[in-house]
ROVEXMAR-756958 format. One record per residue: x, y, z of N, C-alpha, C in turn; residue number from 0; residue in one letter. Coordinates in pm, whole numbers, padded with zeros to 5 digits. Layout:
<pts>
n_u/n_v/n_w/ca_u/ca_v/ca_w/c_u/c_v/c_w/resi/resn
X/Y/Z/X/Y/Z/X/Y/Z/NUM/A
...
</pts>
This chain:
<pts>
n_u/n_v/n_w/ca_u/ca_v/ca_w/c_u/c_v/c_w/resi/resn
13547/14504/07576/13659/14461/07554/13712/14508/07454/0/M
13861/14483/07522/13936/14569/07346/13979/14469/07304/1/N
14042/14508/07202/14102/14432/07091/14204/14337/07147/2/S
14289/14387/07205/14385/14288/07257/14320/14154/07310/3/T
14228/14184/07445/14160/14082/07507/14134/14003/07424/4/D
14026/14066/07292/13969/13927/07220/14071/13894/07166/5/E
14225/13933/07096/14328/13831/07049/14316/13750/07099/6/S
14400/13796/07246/14437/13700/07322/14347/13556/07377/7/L
14238/13591/07392/14100/13461/07405/14107/13385/07262/8/L
14087/13473/07166/14105/13442/07040/14224/13303/07043/9/Y
14338/13376/07066/14453/13263/07066/14431/13117/07165/10/K
14358/13161/07300/14354/13049/07344/14268/12959/07256/11/M
14151/12992/07244/14098/12907/07135/14116/12813/07024/12/M
14256/12873/06989/14284/12851/06852/14394/12744/06912/13/L
14472/12762/07053/14538/12630/07099/14413/12507/07130/14/I
14344/12520/07185/14266/12404/07222/14209/12364/07078/15/R
14193/12450/06996/14125/12381/06852/14213/12331/06815/16/T
14333/12358/06791/14477/12290/06719/14434/12122/06776/17/F
14489/12166/06967/14509/12015/06980/14426/11895/06991/18/E
14274/11977/06996/14198/11904/06925/14189/11832/06788/19/E
14225/11906/06705/14219/11844/06565/14351/11797/06563/20/K
14421/11793/06638/14585/11686/06640/14521/11576/06695/21/A
14453/11602/06792/14405/11416/06872/14317/11359/06795/22/E
14198/11437/06726/14118/11370/06566/14255/11272/06509/23/E
14307/11355/06448/14393/11311/06345/14541/11223/06399/24/L
14515/11203/06530/14601/11068/06568/14484/10942/06583/25/F
14381/10976/06650/14340/10907/06696/14289/10816/06502/26/M
14291/10876/06382/14278/10828/06265/14412/10788/06218/27/L
14490/10783/06310/14627/10674/06247/14706/10772/06157/28/G
14687/10923/06131/14774/10979/06091/14896/11101/06146/29/K
14879/11042/06263/15008/11187/06327/15054/11021/06399/30/V
15170/10972/06424/15291/10888/06461/15326/10923/06556/31/H
15348/10831/06640/15443/10832/06835/15330/10835/06891/32/G
15350/10913/06945/15278/10962/07105/15268/11137/07097/33/T
15140/11184/07154/15158/11343/07217/15104/11352/07318/34/M
15179/11510/07408/15118/11474/07525/15027/11657/07493/35/H
14944/11638/07515/14817/11766/07518/14792/11827/07625/36/L
14778/12000/07612/14764/12094/07732/14617/12143/07730/37/S
14510/12056/07700/14402/12101/07662/14332/12142/07858/38/I
14294/12250/07830/14290/12284/07952/14358/12406/08031/39/G
14495/12395/07999/14602/12447/08014/14635/12631/07925/40/Q
14535/12661/07914/14567/12764/07763/14635/12894/07845/41/E
14513/12947/07931/14566/13067/08001/14717/13051/08020/42/A
14808/12959/08083/14905/12969/08107/15014/12982/07982/43/T
15007/12902/07910/15059/12978/07782/15064/13096/07695/44/A
14928/13129/07695/14868/13254/07629/14959/13382/07704/45/V
14903/13361/07868/14975/13446/07940/15125/13493/07964/46/G
15192/13337/07977/15292/13380/07917/15399/13433/07815/47/V
15377/13425/07696/15395/13489/07580/15355/13630/07581/48/A
15197/13628/07598/15151/13804/07601/15259/13909/07689/49/S
15284/13841/07835/15370/13922/07920/15487/13937/07879/50/A
15557/13886/07771/15692/13865/07740/15724/13982/07619/51/L
15846/13985/07563/15885/14067/07484/15932/14019/07383/52/K
15871/14042/07234/15923/14009/07084/16088/14012/07098/53/E
16162/13878/07129/16346/13866/07106/16379/13794/07238/54/G
16275/13811/07356/16265/13700/07457/16304/13558/07407/55/D
16333/13485/07506/16432/13366/07458/16258/13208/07531/56/Y
16253/13172/07459/16109/13043/07491/16203/12875/07514/57/L
16248/12838/07622/16257/12671/07649/16143/12615/07725/58/L
16101/12551/07595/15969/12449/07640/15975/12342/07671/59/N
15895/12283/07711/15853/12145/07736/15804/12031/07708/60/T
15769/11930/07697/15710/11810/07582/15576/11826/07571/61/H
15514/11915/07692/15390/11953/07669/15393/12079/07584/62/R
15441/12105/07499/15429/12273/07467/15373/12276/07345/63/G
15267/12222/07328/15217/12293/07170/15191/12458/07190/64/H
15101/12441/07310/15047/12615/07329/15157/12696/07359/65/G
15219/12677/07435/15361/12744/07466/15414/12799/07277/66/H
15463/12666/07243/15466/12749/07045/15394/12768/06974/67/C
15262/12777/06997/15119/12864/06902/15129/13018/06931/68/L
15160/13008/07129/15134/13139/07173/15258/13273/07116/69/A
15401/13147/07117/15512/13235/07096/15473/13339/07005/70/W
15607/13392/06968/15577/13555/06872/15617/13508/06725/71/F
15506/13510/06622/15488/13516/06493/15495/13324/06455/72/G
15384/13294/06534/15423/13126/06561/15293/13078/06419/73/S
15299/13015/06364/15254/12958/06218/15122/12870/06271/74/D
15071/12839/06246/14965/12737/06266/14975/12615/06198/75/V
14995/12676/06010/14982/12571/05980/15161/12494/05926/76/N
15283/12566/05992/15396/12549/06002/15364/12452/06101/77/A
15325/12444/06225/15330/12366/06333/15204/12234/06322/78/M
15140/12272/06258/15030/12145/06204/15153/12094/06093/79/M
15192/12114/06022/15279/12026/05905/15398/11972/05973/80/A
15420/12020/06114/15545/11927/06171/15474/11830/06231/81/E
15358/11829/06294/15291/11723/06348/15301/11611/06264/82/F
15249/11659/06114/15260/11561/06023/15349/11503/05958/83/M
15433/11545/06013/15583/11504/05958/15590/11538/05797/84/G
15586/11670/05758/15603/11739/05631/15717/11800/05631/85/K
15781/11843/05485/15885/11899/05534/15855/12080/05556/86/E
15784/12102/05493/15674/12242/05538/15691/12253/05681/87/T
15687/12148/05808/15699/12237/05949/15813/12295/06004/88/G
15797/12311/06103/15911/12402/06164/16038/12349/06176/89/Y
16056/12212/06178/16166/12124/06207/16151/12018/06071/90/C
16106/12065/05951/16084/12017/05824/16043/11842/05855/91/R
15943/11824/05974/15893/11724/05995/15932/11602/06109/92/G
16111/11688/06130/16162/11595/06196/16142/11564/06345/93/R
16122/11714/06407/16098/11711/06573/15936/11654/06621/94/G
15870/11632/06553/15678/11561/06597/15678/11696/06681/95/G
15597/11615/06752/15527/11651/06855/15594/11720/06983/96/S
15663/11702/07016/15787/11646/07157/15883/11762/07123/97/M
15958/11821/06998/16030/11850/06982/16062/11999/06880/98/H
15934/12038/06894/15900/12173/06767/15973/12268/06833/99/I
16054/12332/06758/16153/12483/06783/16088/12567/06670/100/A
16133/12675/06694/16158/12787/06576/16231/12918/06640/101/N
16329/12884/06552/16437/12962/06626/16451/13067/06576/102/V
16421/13110/06493/16409/13238/06413/16355/13337/06489/103/S
16279/13319/06569/16162/13362/06691/16216/13329/06839/104/A
16321/13271/06846/16382/13301/07011/16366/13197/07037/105/N
16233/13087/07006/16150/12956/07084/16267/12857/07057/106/N
16295/12808/07135/16453/12736/07120/16427/12620/07134/107/L
16319/12597/07135/16209/12413/07129/16198/12353/07268/108/G
16114/12283/07226/16103/12193/07295/16161/12042/07387/109/A
16159/11970/07486/16216/11834/07497/16138/11765/07552/110/N
16196/11609/07520/16152/11509/07558/16219/11481/07686/111/G
16323/11508/07663/16375/11506/07867/16273/11600/07973/112/I
16234/11513/08109/16195/11584/08204/16270/11697/08298/113/V
16239/11784/08219/16348/11890/08309/16457/11954/08178/114/G
16453/11897/08093/16565/11887/08005/16590/12054/07988/115/G
16471/12143/07960/16575/12301/07930/16611/12328/08094/116/G
16588/12317/08133/16635/12362/08297/16801/12416/08254/117/L
16910/12332/08268/17004/12367/08266/17057/12413/08102/118/P
17002/12452/07996/17004/12512/07866/16953/12661/07912/119/L
16839/12636/08034/16843/12793/08066/16995/12926/08098/120/A
17062/12812/08160/17190/12879/08245/17230/12925/08128/121/I
17278/12869/08021/17388/12944/07908/17288/13042/07835/122/G
17174/13007/07811/17083/13136/07750/17077/13240/07841/123/V
17076/13239/07978/17063/13356/08039/17203/13408/08061/124/G
17321/13337/08050/17447/13390/08053/17514/13458/07949/125/L
17421/13413/07826/17459/13475/07706/17399/13619/07702/126/S
17313/13621/07727/17286/13751/07784/17287/13845/07857/127/I
17336/13786/07942/17410/13850/08068/17546/13907/07999/128/Q
17629/13834/07910/17757/13844/07857/17730/14003/07722/129/M
17586/13941/07679/17580/14046/07572/17451/14197/07598/130/R
17485/14191/07736/17408/14320/07789/17285/14386/07697/131/K
17207/14305/07687/17110/14309/07642/16945/14292/07740/132/T
16844/14336/07737/16748/14313/07815/16642/14251/07802/133/D
16718/14128/07713/16626/14007/07704/16625/13940/07845/134/Q
16482/13812/07853/16490/13768/07915/16476/13637/07886/135/V
16510/13508/07955/16479/13373/07918/16324/13330/08010/136/C
16262/13262/07911/16129/13180/08006/16156/13045/07992/137/A
16213/12961/08097/16227/12804/08046/16028/12764/08141/138/V
16008/12678/08080/15841/12636/08122/15931/12487/08176/139/I
15882/12397/08288/15895/12295/08313/15776/12221/08381/140/F
15703/12130/08429/15611/12105/08502/15617/12032/08650/141/G
15578/12036/08723/15569/12013/08851/15660/11852/08897/142/D
15614/11766/08784/15734/11675/08797/15863/11698/08785/143/G
15910/11798/08721/16088/11847/08650/16120/11920/08794/144/A
16025/11962/08909/16051/12038/09012/16118/11955/09158/145/S
16096/11839/09090/16195/11725/09159/16302/11624/09143/146/N
16281/11694/09005/16470/11664/08954/16611/11732/08987/147/E
16717/11699/08961/16812/11755/09045/16882/11891/08963/148/G
16838/11849/08824/16874/11983/08708/16778/12097/08758/149/A
16665/12073/08851/16585/12204/08878/16671/12239/08955/150/F
16700/12222/09075/16743/12262/09215/16886/12298/09136/151/H
16967/12257/09072/17073/12302/09007/17131/12423/08933/152/E
17005/12444/08856/16979/12547/08767/16939/12656/08828/153/S
16851/12634/08937/16797/12776/08992/16910/12817/09090/154/L
17023/12711/09191/17123/12776/09236/17248/12860/09152/155/N
17240/12814/09052/17367/12875/08918/17250/13009/08858/156/M
17164/12978/08843/17111/13156/08819/17121/13274/08880/157/A
17058/13200/09059/17070/13311/09150/17199/13327/09194/158/S
17331/13240/09191/17466/13288/09203/17525/13411/09076/159/I
17493/13326/08976/17536/13461/08915/17394/13568/08852/160/W
17289/13551/08911/17202/13646/08887/17152/13669/08727/161/N
17115/13558/08648/17097/13506/08556/16946/13578/08510/162/L
16912/13704/08410/16772/13654/08385/16662/13558/08344/163/P
16645/13506/08411/16594/13360/08374/16456/13370/08461/164/V
16358/13325/08388/16195/13320/08461/16167/13216/08456/165/V
16192/13096/08565/16146/12988/08551/16014/12954/08565/166/Y
15922/12890/08472/15791/12940/08460/15740/12762/08519/167/V
15659/12670/08627/15688/12571/08643/15483/12586/08621/168/C
15467/12474/08518/15335/12440/08514/15294/12351/08553/169/E
15249/12369/08662/15232/12269/08816/15058/12197/08764/170/N
15067/12136/08688/14877/12038/08608/14856/11948/08723/171/N
14929/11948/08851/14910/11839/08936/14962/11710/08958/172/Q
15010/11669/08837/15005/11503/08817/15174/11528/08709/173/Y
15306/11427/08770/15400/11407/08738/15346/11238/08626/174/A
15310/11231/08516/15267/11091/08487/15100/11073/08531/175/M
15138/10959/08642/15095/10941/08737/15059/10983/08866/176/S
15198/11064/08908/15214/11084/09025/15133/11232/09039/177/M
15062/11219/09232/14985/11347/09235/15118/11431/09302/178/A
15139/11598/09257/15217/11612/09351/15211/11631/09479/179/I
15100/11573/09588/15056/11614/09692/15158/11451/09740/180/Q
15168/11378/09639/15231/11266/09700/15392/11295/09690/181/K
15452/11374/09567/15578/11365/09558/15663/11492/09620/182/S
15563/11582/09676/15634/11699/09731/15558/11717/09865/183/A
15584/11787/10012/15529/11780/10102/15491/11940/10143/184/K
15540/12027/10070/15522/12148/10054/15406/12207/09974/185/I
15320/12283/10003/15207/12353/09971/15233/12449/09821/186/A
15306/12457/09804/15381/12517/09683/15476/12518/09649/187/D
15549/12494/09532/15652/12421/09443/15723/12596/09436/188/I
15644/12714/09434/15758/12838/09478/15807/12835/09584/189/S
15782/12772/09665/15812/12778/09837/16004/12727/09840/190/Q
16025/12677/09689/16145/12625/09707/16232/12743/09641/191/R
16166/12846/09573/16277/12958/09551/16339/12981/09676/192/A
16294/13029/09798/16362/13048/09894/16554/12999/09932/193/C
16525/12895/09904/16625/12762/09914/16757/12826/09871/194/A
16726/12935/09715/16837/12999/09652/16835/13148/09647/195/Y
16711/13176/09714/16750/13356/09764/16695/13407/09645/196/G
16581/13344/09600/16542/13446/09454/16383/13419/09530/197/I
16331/13539/09432/16158/13562/09471/16099/13417/09381/198/E
15989/13369/09460/15890/13262/09440/15763/13308/09445/199/G
15708/13267/09334/15566/13307/09322/15478/13260/09268/200/V
15319/13227/09323/15227/13125/09316/15106/13128/09291/201/T
15058/13150/09109/14954/13213/09084/14825/13078/09012/202/V
14688/13143/09011/14616/13092/08957/14660/13029/08780/203/D
14707/12927/08749/14733/12910/08605/14599/12927/08537/204/G
14494/12940/08561/14374/12904/08496/14305/13050/08489/205/N
14392/13140/08532/14330/13317/08518/14463/13364/08464/206/D
14395/13419/08287/14501/13480/08249/14537/13639/08283/207/L
14511/13680/08385/14553/13799/08402/14640/13775/08496/208/P
14608/13717/08613/14720/13617/08700/14795/13669/08682/209/A
14828/13524/08550/14941/13471/08491/15024/13597/08425/210/V
14960/13706/08338/15041/13766/08307/15080/13884/08395/211/Q
15034/13893/08452/15105/13979/08578/15209/13965/08651/212/T
15197/13792/08703/15273/13734/08770/15441/13697/08655/213/A
15425/13692/08539/15528/13710/08439/15609/13820/08398/214/I
15520/13917/08398/15545/14076/08375/15616/14132/08479/215/A
15585/14079/08610/15681/14153/08727/15797/14086/08750/216/N
15802/13904/08687/15948/13865/08686/16002/13926/08560/217/A
15946/13936/08499/15999/13955/08336/16075/14111/08364/218/A
16011/14210/08422/16085/14358/08494/16146/14336/08602/219/A
16172/14251/08676/16277/14228/08750/16425/14178/08691/220/K
16432/14026/08617/16506/13997/08536/16598/14130/08401/221/C
16505/14209/08363/16530/14295/08297/16661/14420/08338/222/R
16573/14448/08502/16635/14542/08588/16778/14419/08631/223/A
16804/14321/08627/16932/14301/08690/16970/14240/08835/224/G
16745/14188/08888/16730/14139/08984/16690/14021/09000/225/Q
16709/13944/08884/16678/13826/08834/16704/13734/08877/226/G
16717/13588/08907/16627/13500/08832/16482/13501/08939/227/P
16368/13469/08865/16239/13469/08928/16166/13316/08916/228/V
16110/13251/09043/16027/13102/09002/15895/13154/08992/229/L
15792/13151/08942/15688/13166/08916/15579/13028/08895/230/V
15522/12961/08978/15439/12858/08973/15300/12906/08914/231/E
15251/12825/08780/15121/12804/08746/15067/12723/08778/232/C
14945/12698/08864/14842/12592/08887/14746/12581/08769/233/K
14749/12475/08736/14663/12446/08642/14623/12285/08635/234/T
14563/12250/08529/14536/12132/08546/14524/12047/08373/235/Y
14555/11906/08350/14521/11878/08189/14410/11824/08215/236/R
14328/11843/08103/14214/11746/08103/14251/11608/08050/237/W
14339/11593/07978/14392/11472/07919/14446/11374/07966/238/R
14433/11239/07939/14586/11217/08019/14729/11221/08021/239/G
14834/11158/08018/14968/11226/08040/15021/11234/07886/240/H
14950/11108/07849/14972/11076/07701/14858/11005/07633/241/S
14895/11016/07466/14775/10909/07464/14750/10772/07506/242/K
14864/10706/07570/14872/10596/07610/14827/10586/07731/243/S
14773/10719/07839/14762/10729/07920/14606/10643/07990/244/D
14609/10554/08073/14403/10517/08121/14366/10597/08176/245/R
14437/10638/08288/14443/10761/08352/14300/10690/08487/246/Q
14387/10577/08508/14355/10494/08715/14340/10568/08791/247/A
14443/10678/08781/14493/10751/08909/14394/10868/09005/248/Y
14304/10892/08895/14264/11008/08887/14080/10998/08884/249/R
14000/11089/08910/13872/11006/08942/13809/11150/08829/250/T
13689/11070/08769/13593/11182/08647/13556/11268/08714/251/R
13516/11261/08873/13489/11392/08939/13577/11530/08915/252/D
13706/11467/08971/13784/11559/08981/13830/11606/08866/253/E
13820/11556/08698/13852/11617/08591/13704/11711/08572/254/V
13624/11682/08616/13493/11739/08617/13509/11851/08662/255/S
13543/11816/08817/13570/11945/08865/13661/12087/08822/256/A
13734/12034/08777/13869/12140/08718/13783/12196/08557/257/W
13706/12110/08495/13664/12206/08369/13562/12303/08410/258/Q
13540/12295/08511/13444/12405/08544/13548/12471/08585/259/Q
13657/12488/08541/13736/12629/08618/13794/12679/08443/260/R
13743/12610/08332/13812/12644/08194/13836/12778/08157/261/D
13996/12781/08179/14023/12935/08102/13954/13013/08041/262/P
13937/12932/07913/13904/13012/07820/13723/13059/07877/263/I
13670/12975/07884/13512/13031/07962/13513/13148/08084/264/R
13631/13143/08164/13680/13189/08285/13684/13302/08194/265/R
13787/13371/08099/13806/13466/08056/13683/13552/07959/266/L
13638/13479/07888/13521/13521/07838/13432/13539/07924/267/A
13404/13512/08026/13296/13558/08119/13327/13683/08207/268/S
13484/13713/08250/13536/13802/08279/13576/13958/08190/269/G
13483/13874/08030/13509/14060/07960/13386/14039/07913/270/L
13276/13963/07969/13134/13988/07933/13069/13952/07814/271/G
13158/13885/07752/13081/13814/07655/12972/13765/07638/272/M
12865/13760/07569/12765/13667/07516/12805/13541/07456/273/R
12724/13444/07519/12781/13301/07473/12766/13283/07326/274/E
12686/13380/07205/12716/13365/07115/12815/13444/07043/275/A
12855/13546/07119/12987/13582/07026/13120/13489/07070/276/D
13121/13390/07187/13216/13315/07262/13190/13200/07124/277/V
13059/13160/07104/13036/13023/07009/13114/13077/06854/278/E
13085/13225/06839/13153/13251/06712/13289/13266/06700/279/A
13353/13305/06808/13495/13303/06799/13564/13199/06762/280/M
13500/13077/06884/13546/12923/06872/13502/12857/06709/281/R
13410/12919/06659/13384/12883/06493/13544/12908/06418/282/A
13534/13043/06427/13616/13117/06414/13804/13047/06357/283/R
13780/13006/06492/13884/12912/06554/13919/12810/06457/284/A
13766/12718/06496/13764/12584/06430/13795/12596/06225/285/R
13707/12667/06192/13759/12713/06040/13915/12727/06052/286/L
14012/12815/06103/14130/12807/06076/14194/12696/06076/287/R
14152/12603/06152/14257/12442/06152/14134/12399/06007/288/L
14045/12386/05968/14025/12330/05874/14087/12345/05736/289/T
14170/12215/05684/14209/12260/05533/14124/12322/05444/290/P
14146/12386/05342/14085/12434/05230/14001/12348/05114/291/P
13913/12320/05074/13886/12245/04968/13973/12183/04853/292/S
14011/12108/04812/14062/12138/04686/13965/12173/04555/293/P
14034/12240/04429/13978/12322/04329/13932/12184/04285/294/S
13747/12168/04233/13765/12103/04118/13792/12099/03996/295/P
13812/11966/03977/13905/11955/03807/13805/11981/03707/296/K
13874/12045/03623/13749/12072/03477/13743/11991/03424/297/P
13647/11977/03398/13545/11858/03311/13582/11816/03169/298/A
13670/11705/03141/13696/11677/03052/13628/11737/02925/299/P
13672/11767/02841/13583/11821/02703/13601/11716/02615/300/N
13426/11691/02615/13389/11548/02520/13403/11551/02387/301/P
13437/11654/02329/13528/11685/02157/13649/11630/02154/302/I
13687/11578/02088/13809/11524/02032/13906/11507/01952/303/Q
13962/11634/01954/14013/11659/01779/14034/11502/01766/304/P
14023/11527/01574/14030/11447/01493/14159/11365/01491/305/A
</pts>
């Protein structure tokens, strides 16, 4: 195992630990509103970011904590501060869970509107094209957004103008409570790419190397002026759609079956890591999310001046 592989595995663990901590704080009433957790989808977030270059652009979805943390120069403290509504957060505490952005790193932000980033990707891609740089724009969206008009309009315009946009469909099988099998008759969402004369690829979204390869190939095509590309990453969210979701639409057996395909365990196994090493890395991630203990106050001086 080389250091790069180890750092990517650690990043996946940090994302999961962050979301578990955020969930805990929510249950304690310390995080207001709601949140959309991506536990179980970490390979897609880290795979996308690690296959792109610093200076590329990201347009994110409301389930985007992992993508933000995986992006270049991300700061877990600024991320958590944003969750807690603090001034030291990425958006000074105004964005919260669903609207975190880090413009200085070209992370143009998450979006509470389903498919809201898809039209914006056209503007970003056109800007890249007009400035004649070799950047690309990765736009993340879910399987539900692939049934929005904005999806089709965005792909159509990007294909006509040949824009350097990598469309990443994070297919976690459910749009809120609607199974993708009930909302689309095709086997793969990537099949829709052919309607616009562009390449479509479907990969296992729980397989980090597979995601990396697909995104790297798509980005290379965009940089060569042959984009855009649609990449579908099939994955699964372990938690509900949001914190108010009772998950009556799926069985525990289904969730358990997908948990057996845990992307973190899968990568660790592929790297030949021992269980003790995996747990040590997980403990290091947990420690990163543990606030430091306050310094003890000095004991008062019992001798008072007269």
